[in-house]
C-alpha positions as CSV (number, residue, x, y, z in Angstrom):
1,X,4.8,37.0,-162.1
2,X,3.1,38.4,-159.0
3,X,0.3,36.6,-157.3
4,X,-2.8,38.5,-156.2
5,X,-4.6,37.2,-153.1
6,X,-8.3,37.4,-152.3
7,X,-7.9,40.9,-150.8
8,X,-6.5,42.2,-154.1
9,X,-3.0,42.7,-152.7
10,X,0.0,41.1,-154.3
11,X,2.4,39.0,-152.3
12,X,2.1,36.1,-149.9
13,X,0.7,37.9,-146.9
14,X,-2.6,39.8,-146.7
15,X,-1.6,42.0,-143.8
16,X,-0.1,45.5,-143.8
17,X,2.5,46.6,-141.2
18,X,4.4,44.4,-138.8
19,X,4.8,40.7,-139.5
20,X,2.3,38.4,-137.7
21,X,3.7,35.5,-135.8
22,X,2.0,32.1,-135.8
23,X,1.8,32.0,-132.0
24,X,1.2,35.1,-129.9
25,X,0.8,35.1,-126.2
26,X,-1.7,37.7,-125.0
27,X,-1.9,37.9,-121.2
28,X,-4.9,40.1,-121.3
29,X,-6.9,38.0,-123.8
30,X,-9.3,36.6,-121.2
31,X,-10.1,40.0,-119.9
32,X,-10.5,41.4,-123.4
33,X,-13.0,38.6,-124.2
34,X,-14.9,39.2,-120.9
35,X,-15.3,42.9,-121.7
36,X,-16.3,42.2,-125.3
37,X,-18.8,39.6,-124.3
38,X,-20.4,41.8,-121.5
39,X,-24.1,42.2,-122.3
40,X,-25.9,45.4,-121.2
41,X,-29.4,44.5,-120.1
42,X,-30.4,47.4,-117.8
43,X,-30.5,51.1,-118.5
44,X,-28.8,51.8,-115.1
45,X,-25.8,49.7,-116.2
46,X,-25.6,51.6,-119.5
47,X,-25.7,54.9,-117.7
48,X,-22.9,53.9,-115.4
49,X,-20.7,52.7,-118.2
50,X,-21.3,55.9,-120.2
51,X,-20.4,58.0,-117.2
52,X,-17.3,56.0,-116.1
53,X,-15.7,55.7,-119.5
54,X,-14.6,59.0,-121.0
55,X,-15.7,60.0,-124.5
56,X,-12.3,61.2,-125.5
57,X,-8.7,60.1,-124.7
58,X,-7.4,61.9,-121.6
59,X,-5.1,64.8,-122.4
60,X,-1.5,64.9,-123.4
61,X,0.9,67.2,-121.6
62,X,4.2,68.6,-122.6
63,X,6.1,70.3,-119.7
64,X,8.5,73.0,-120.8
65,X,10.8,75.2,-118.9
66,X,12.4,78.2,-120.6
67,X,11.3,76.8,-124.0
68,X,13.0,73.4,-123.5
69,X,10.8,70.3,-123.3
70,X,11.5,68.6,-119.9
71,X,9.0,65.8,-120.1
72,X,6.3,64.7,-122.5
73,X,3.4,62.7,-121.0
74,X,1.6,60.7,-123.7
75,X,-2.2,60.5,-124.0
76,X,-3.3,58.1,-121.3
77,X,-5.2,56.0,-123.8
78,X,-1.9,54.9,-125.3
79,X,-0.9,53.5,-121.9
80,X,-4.1,51.5,-121.4
81,X,-3.9,48.2,-123.3
82,X,-7.7,47.7,-122.9
83,X,-8.6,51.2,-124.2
84,X,-10.2,49.9,-127.4
85,X,-12.4,47.4,-125.5
86,X,-13.6,50.1,-123.1
87,X,-14.4,52.5,-125.9
88,X,-16.4,49.8,-127.7
89,X,-18.2,48.9,-124.4
90,X,-19.1,52.6,-124.0
91,X,-20.4,52.7,-127.6
92,X,-22.5,49.6,-127.0
93,X,-23.9,51.2,-123.8
94,X,-24.9,54.4,-125.7
95,X,-26.4,52.4,-128.5
96,X,-28.5,50.5,-125.8
97,X,-29.7,53.7,-124.4
98,X,-30.8,55.0,-127.8
99,X,-32.1,51.8,-129.4
100,X,-33.8,50.0,-126.5
101,X,-34.6,52.8,-124.1
102,X,-35.2,55.6,-126.5
103,X,-33.2,58.1,-124.4
104,X,-31.3,61.2,-125.6
105,X,-27.5,60.6,-125.2
106,X,-26.4,64.1,-126.1
107,X,-25.3,64.7,-122.5
108,X,-22.7,61.9,-122.8
109,X,-21.1,63.3,-126.0
């Protein structure tokens, strides 16, 4: 008999992908929490955040010589461990500009 958990998946674990350990050490956790808890209170701050954080992941490059790949530079967002937090901060800044300030953000997209 298979057991079904509260998520509707069978098995003991409710996660998909790599196994989760009971204890993980995240050196960047305090910085992640500080970025996530940052409150935007002024439109100037929101404008600066929207300008500083790019809307898309910086480009990926493949350098070829005579048809042979010499080096592949991955997208820079994959190299930044705080990329998701920065993108969410930018999203919150844009939402602040629209919801609280009533501004048009089409220039930032």
